[in-house]
Rosetta silent file (secondary structure, phi, psi, omega in degrees, C-alpha in Angstrom):
SEQUENCE: MWNDFTRGLSALKSVWSVGSTDEVAETAPIVLALPTEDSLAEAQNYIHMGRHHSAAILAGDALEATLHHLCREYRVPLAGKPTIDGMNAQLAQIGVYDSQVEQRLAELQSLWEKANCGLWSEVSKSDVETMLGEIRTFVSEHIAY
SCORE:     score description
SCORE:     0.000 S_00000001
   1 L     0.000  -41.307  179.435  212.044  -92.053 -107.240 S_00000001
   2 H   -61.311  -39.567  178.659  212.046  -93.838 -110.613 S_00000001
   3 H   -62.509  -40.690  178.028  209.294  -91.502 -111.840 S_00000001
   4 H   -62.134  -40.345  179.970  211.383  -88.482 -110.840 S_00000001
   5 H   -64.861  -46.772 -178.212  214.336  -89.910 -112.735 S_00000001
   6 H   -67.534  -36.236  175.853  212.346  -90.577 -115.899 S_00000001
   7 H   -64.817  -41.303  178.764  210.729  -87.127 -115.768 S_00000001
   8 H   -64.086  -41.535  178.479  214.155  -85.558 -115.380 S_00000001
   9 H   -64.238  -40.956  177.629  215.528  -87.579 -118.273 S_00000001
  10 H   -63.358  -41.035  178.513  212.576  -86.546 -120.433 S_00000001
  11 H   -63.201  -42.204  177.892  213.141  -82.906 -119.548 S_00000001
  12 H   -63.090  -43.644  178.796  216.813  -83.165 -120.503 S_00000001
  13 H   -60.820  -40.188 -179.233  215.963  -84.816 -123.821 S_00000001
  14 H   -67.883  -36.586  178.359  213.471  -82.082 -124.636 S_00000001
  15 H   -68.133  -40.884 -179.122  216.018  -79.363 -123.855 S_00000001
  16 H   -66.375  -27.128 -176.608  218.687  -81.054 -125.975 S_00000001
  17 L   -86.983   -6.175 -178.809  216.311  -81.300 -128.921 S_00000001
  18 L   -83.403  125.829  172.246  215.431  -77.589 -128.937 S_00000001
  19 L    15.844 -136.240 -178.326  217.209  -75.473 -131.608 S_00000001
  20 L   -87.174  162.912  179.637  220.599  -74.060 -130.758 S_00000001
  21 H   -69.246  -29.130  177.765  222.191  -74.028 -127.327 S_00000001
  22 H   -64.418  -41.222  179.354  222.182  -70.201 -127.329 S_00000001
  23 H   -63.318  -41.176  179.809  218.420  -70.212 -127.735 S_00000001
  24 H   -65.041  -42.271 -178.256  218.026  -72.662 -124.850 S_00000001
  25 H   -63.406  -33.979 -179.327  220.278  -70.605 -122.580 S_00000001
  26 H   -77.388  -35.696 -174.052  218.214  -67.494 -123.214 S_00000001
  27 H   -95.033  -23.685 -176.925  214.790  -69.055 -122.795 S_00000001
  28 L  -136.799   83.797  179.815  215.415  -71.707 -120.143 S_00000001
  29 L   -63.626  147.625 -179.960  218.063  -70.804 -117.569 S_00000001
  30 L   -76.036  126.943  177.669  219.517  -73.703 -115.659 S_00000001
  31 L  -116.669  119.805  177.898  218.173  -73.883 -112.125 S_00000001
  32 L   -85.497  109.461 -178.113  219.998  -76.160 -109.734 S_00000001
  33 L   -75.688  149.957  175.989  217.320  -77.603 -107.511 S_00000001
  34 L   -99.862  102.312 -173.484  218.026  -78.373 -103.894 S_00000001
  35 L   -79.960   16.837 -170.705  216.766  -81.944 -103.493 S_00000001
  36 H   -57.636  -52.265 -175.109  217.131  -81.869  -99.731 S_00000001
  37 H   -63.476  -41.026  177.131  213.486  -82.206  -98.655 S_00000001
  38 H   -63.357  -42.514 -179.977  212.820  -85.038 -101.122 S_00000001
  39 H   -63.773  -41.771 -179.787  215.988  -86.814 -100.000 S_00000001
  40 H   -69.357  -36.242  176.686  215.092  -86.456  -96.344 S_00000001
  41 H   -65.846  -41.761  177.618  211.541  -87.699  -96.944 S_00000001
  42 H   -65.788  -38.756  177.319  212.912  -90.700  -98.800 S_00000001
  43 H   -61.428  -40.947  177.232  215.419  -91.303  -96.004 S_00000001
  44 H   -61.445  -39.991  176.567  212.531  -91.288  -93.515 S_00000001
  45 H   -62.321  -40.140  178.075  210.765  -93.894  -95.671 S_00000001
  46 H   -62.327  -38.807  177.630  213.890  -96.047  -95.598 S_00000001
  47 H   -61.635  -44.237  179.763  213.910  -95.909  -91.812 S_00000001
  48 H   -63.558  -27.491  178.444  210.283  -97.077  -91.746 S_00000001
  49 L   -86.128   -0.081 -179.925  211.263  -99.956  -94.057 S_00000001
  50 L    84.757   18.461 -177.974  214.059 -100.970  -91.686 S_00000001
  51 L  -114.183   60.037 -175.522  216.854  -99.689  -93.929 S_00000001
  52 H   -66.520  -24.459  177.242  218.431  -97.095  -91.669 S_00000001
  53 H   -66.390  -43.222  176.494  221.852  -97.522  -93.279 S_00000001
  54 H   -64.487  -37.275  178.505  220.447  -96.410  -96.629 S_00000001
  55 H   -62.283  -39.909  179.550  218.665  -93.583  -94.831 S_00000001
  56 H   -63.814  -38.980  179.294  221.982  -92.381  -93.390 S_00000001
  57 H   -65.503  -46.235  178.166  223.520  -92.285  -96.856 S_00000001
  58 H   -62.631  -42.068  179.374  220.608  -90.277  -98.274 S_00000001
  59 H   -62.899  -41.477  176.852  220.633  -87.902  -95.320 S_00000001
  60 H   -64.080  -38.033  175.908  224.366  -87.304  -95.770 S_00000001
  61 H   -62.552  -40.204  178.098  223.802  -86.630  -99.463 S_00000001
  62 H   -64.585  -39.967  177.344  221.138  -84.077  -98.485 S_00000001
  63 H   -62.642  -44.859  178.934  223.578  -82.438  -96.072 S_00000001
  64 H   -60.706  -44.157  178.511  226.213  -82.244  -98.789 S_00000001
  65 H   -62.012  -39.222  179.022  223.699  -80.689 -101.223 S_00000001
  66 H   -64.477  -44.116  179.325  222.704  -78.147  -98.584 S_00000001
  67 H   -65.794  -38.389  174.840  226.308  -77.132  -97.944 S_00000001
  68 H   -58.590  -45.997 -179.668  226.915  -76.820 -101.705 S_00000001
  69 H   -59.986  -46.199  179.764  223.870  -74.573 -101.908 S_00000001
  70 H   -63.803  -38.371  178.107  225.071  -72.410  -99.028 S_00000001
  71 H   -63.463  -40.789  176.240  228.529  -72.108 -100.578 S_00000001
  72 H   -65.140  -43.870 -178.048  226.962  -70.869 -103.823 S_00000001
  73 H   -61.873  -40.643 -177.990  224.668  -68.509 -101.915 S_00000001
  74 L   -96.558   10.334  176.354  227.519  -66.999  -99.889 S_00000001
  75 L    55.340   45.148  176.182  229.933  -67.094 -102.824 S_00000001
  76 L   -84.354  121.593 -179.218  232.407  -69.397 -101.104 S_00000001
  77 L   -67.779  131.118  179.313  235.007  -70.484 -103.684 S_00000001
  78 L  -117.483  124.684 -179.810  235.097  -74.243 -104.109 S_00000001
  79 L  -103.306  138.947  176.859  238.104  -75.897 -105.698 S_00000001
  80 L    58.071 -135.772  177.693  237.999  -79.311 -107.316 S_00000001
  81 L   -98.160  100.720 -177.203  235.650  -81.751 -105.632 S_00000001
  82 L   -67.936  146.340  177.841  234.618  -80.035 -102.403 S_00000001
  83 L  -104.571  161.071  176.187  234.099  -82.141  -99.305 S_00000001
  84 H   -58.921  -43.036 -178.844  231.561  -81.700  -96.555 S_00000001
  85 H   -58.601  -47.419 -179.243  234.428  -81.070  -94.159 S_00000001
  86 H   -66.316  -45.475  179.607  235.909  -78.299  -96.309 S_00000001
  87 H   -63.841  -41.956  179.671  232.600  -76.609  -97.065 S_00000001
  88 H   -58.935  -47.603 -179.281  231.583  -76.851  -93.410 S_00000001
  89 H   -62.968  -43.103 -178.601  234.819  -75.216  -92.249 S_00000001
  90 H   -66.447  -41.791 -179.560  234.600  -72.415  -94.812 S_00000001
  91 H   -65.790  -38.863  177.219  230.960  -71.621  -94.027 S_00000001
  92 H   -67.943  -38.209 -178.318  231.689  -71.496  -90.286 S_00000001
  93 H   -62.990  -36.662 -179.268  234.765  -69.356  -90.908 S_00000001
  94 L   -88.705    1.761  172.613  232.767  -66.678  -92.735 S_00000001
  95 L    89.756   18.435  176.661  230.090  -66.718  -90.026 S_00000001
  96 L   -65.696  -35.181  173.890  227.169  -68.478  -91.701 S_00000001
  97 L  -151.913  169.131 -173.848  226.905  -70.490  -88.480 S_00000001
  98 L   -88.010  178.207 -175.618  228.898  -70.913  -85.282 S_00000001
  99 H   -67.832  -27.158  176.970  231.499  -73.471  -84.232 S_00000001
 100 H   -66.549  -42.959  177.363  228.942  -75.594  -82.357 S_00000001
 101 H   -64.930  -42.474  178.292  226.951  -76.089  -85.552 S_00000001
 102 H   -57.120  -45.132 -179.854  230.200  -76.772  -87.416 S_00000001
 103 H   -64.123  -43.176 -178.944  231.122  -79.480  -84.887 S_00000001
 104 H   -66.287  -38.523  177.083  227.701  -81.114  -85.036 S_00000001
 105 H   -65.149  -34.917  176.524  227.774  -81.155  -88.846 S_00000001
 106 H   -64.302  -38.133  177.521  231.201  -82.810  -88.651 S_00000001
 107 H   -67.214  -39.007  177.246  229.688  -85.521  -86.422 S_00000001
 108 H   -66.366  -37.729  176.848  226.848  -86.032  -88.918 S_00000001
 109 H   -61.653  -41.375  179.087  229.417  -86.266  -91.706 S_00000001
 110 H   -60.986  -42.292  177.453  231.233  -88.963  -89.743 S_00000001
 111 H   -63.544  -41.625  178.477  228.038  -90.987  -89.442 S_00000001
 112 H   -61.174  -44.695 -179.868  227.435  -90.578  -93.180 S_00000001
 113 H   -64.218  -38.250  176.885  230.957  -91.778  -93.972 S_00000001
 114 H   -62.238  -42.033  178.077  230.517  -94.832  -91.751 S_00000001
 115 H   -66.033  -42.077  179.404  227.324  -95.722  -93.625 S_00000001
 116 H   -63.057  -32.924 -178.173  229.025  -95.115  -96.987 S_00000001
 117 L   -88.181   -1.606  178.510  231.916  -97.389  -95.995 S_00000001
 118 L    78.613   23.361  177.281  229.620 -100.183  -94.821 S_00000001
 119 L   -86.121   66.877 -170.705  230.519  -99.909  -91.129 S_00000001
 120 H   -59.381  -35.169 -177.519  226.998 -101.028  -90.244 S_00000001
 121 H   -68.063  -15.984 -179.269  227.698 -101.818  -86.606 S_00000001
 122 H   -99.115    6.004 -178.072  228.640  -98.157  -86.039 S_00000001
 123 L  -124.976   99.172 -178.772  225.405  -96.751  -87.518 S_00000001
 124 L   -90.463  158.960  178.552  222.389  -97.252  -85.275 S_00000001
 125 H   -60.641  -42.215 -179.019  218.788  -96.560  -86.181 S_00000001
 126 H   -65.865  -35.855  176.008  218.457  -93.996  -83.399 S_00000001
 127 H   -62.402  -41.343 -178.504  221.594  -92.185  -84.618 S_00000001
 128 H   -69.631  -39.110  176.830  220.120  -91.968  -88.114 S_00000001
 129 H   -62.120  -41.797  176.371  216.774  -90.723  -86.790 S_00000001
 130 H   -63.750  -42.836  178.843  218.627  -88.026  -84.847 S_00000001
 131 H   -56.502  -47.475  179.960  220.679  -87.245  -87.947 S_00000001
 132 H   -59.852  -45.373  179.453  217.528  -86.694  -90.019 S_00000001
 133 H   -62.005  -41.907 -178.793  216.047  -84.387  -87.417 S_00000001
 134 H   -69.745  -36.835  177.849  219.216  -82.344  -87.125 S_00000001
 135 H   -68.775  -40.704  176.554  219.619  -81.986  -90.870 S_00000001
 136 H   -59.332  -44.300  178.818  215.976  -80.905  -91.193 S_00000001
 137 H   -62.469  -45.729  179.558  216.526  -78.311  -88.483 S_00000001
 138 H   -58.757  -46.949 -179.144  219.742  -77.104  -90.117 S_00000001
 139 H   -62.499  -45.260 -177.669  218.039  -76.775  -93.512 S_00000001
 140 H   -65.700  -28.386 -179.805  215.060  -74.913  -92.079 S_00000001
 141 H   -83.396  -23.824 -171.316  217.352  -72.464  -90.266 S_00000001
 142 H  -120.090   -9.567 -178.644  219.753  -71.803  -93.155 S_00000001
 143 L  -118.121  127.806  175.505  217.909  -72.295  -96.456 S_00000001
 144 L  -102.077  115.023 -179.397  215.196  -69.981  -97.715 S_00000001
 145 L   -83.639    0.000    0.000  213.020  -71.749 -100.297 S_00000001
């Protein structure tokens, strides 16, 4: 992960040092990467290390990134700082997925929030393993790489 961070920082520095910003915009368009698979792989590693709470946080971050991506793809307007709950509801409303998927994503969001808030007793290893599997399935069904 540290190597990815330093490579990213180096890439940003090189872009900032190139001529004018107009030249950069024309030659190197900004591509927002979807870090979902890397995040889920790292979350799986955390589970193997016995850190399932950290894995739940990473998995929730991957879910949030996926929903952001879908909102951009389907041109769903996002105001301010969008939440998983809001994006989930909007995507279900326009028919990207059905209400059962919407409900399950809401349950995964709840698990993520519990991990983020430090409610460790409410986040079991098996729940996080299930969470990872469901997010992987969701991504494979809704994101075209």
